[in-house]
N, C-alpha and C positions, 0 to 999 in steps of 0.2 A: 443506540445500545438498548438491548432488551432490559426490562425492569426486573426480571427474575434472576439476575446475576449471570446469565449465560452470555457467551461472547457472540457478537454479531458477525456473521460471515457475509461478505459483500463482494461484488465484482466492480471493476472499474478499468479506466484507460489511463495510462501514464500521460500526464499533462506536461511534465517537465522532470528531467533527472540529470543532475550534474555528477558524472562519475568521478571527476577530480575532487570535488568537495564531499561526495558520498551521500547526497540526499536529493530528494525531489518530492513531487506530489502526484497523486492520482485522483481523477474525477470519478466519483461513484456513479454507477448506472441509475441508482434510485434517486438521484438528485440531492442526497444528503451532503453535508459539508465534505470538502476534499480531505484526503488523508495524507499524512506525512509518511514518506518512505525513506528509511535509512539503510545505508549500505550493510550494516551489521545484520539487519533483519533479512535482507536479501541473501547474505552469506549463510545465515542459520537455516534458511529455506532451501539451500542448495543452488541458488542462482549466483554463480561466481562471476559471470560476465556483465552483471548489471542489467539495466533495462533502458529502453529508448522511448522517446515520445511516440505515442500511438500503440505501444504494446498493451495487450489485454491481460489483466490480472484477476486473481481471486485471492482474498485475504481476510484474516480476522481483523476487526476494528477494535482497537484498544483506546480507552480514554487516557489523556495525559493531563495531569493537574496543571491548571492555568494555561494550557495550550489546547490546540485542536487535536482530533483523533489521529492515531498512527496505525500503520499497517504492520501486521505480524503474521507469521505462518503463510507466507506469500507463495502462490502457485502461478507460474507463467502459463497463460492459456493460449496466447498467440503472439508471435513477434511480427513486427512490420518490416 
């Protein structure tokens, strides 16, 4: 996360996503910690069908108190 208060935009690949439970994780291209992906963030971003392992994404990285970073404003770059 940038120190100036701006939101970090990152790219990554879906490592795991469970559509029934509505969550998963993406590995970031820059090697930073994985980000949490929630079904609500996908829906807010217009991705109604969810994502699959290997899909390429672009997203904002938001910190979560006491937990790892989460993805928001997700854009699907490529489906597998």
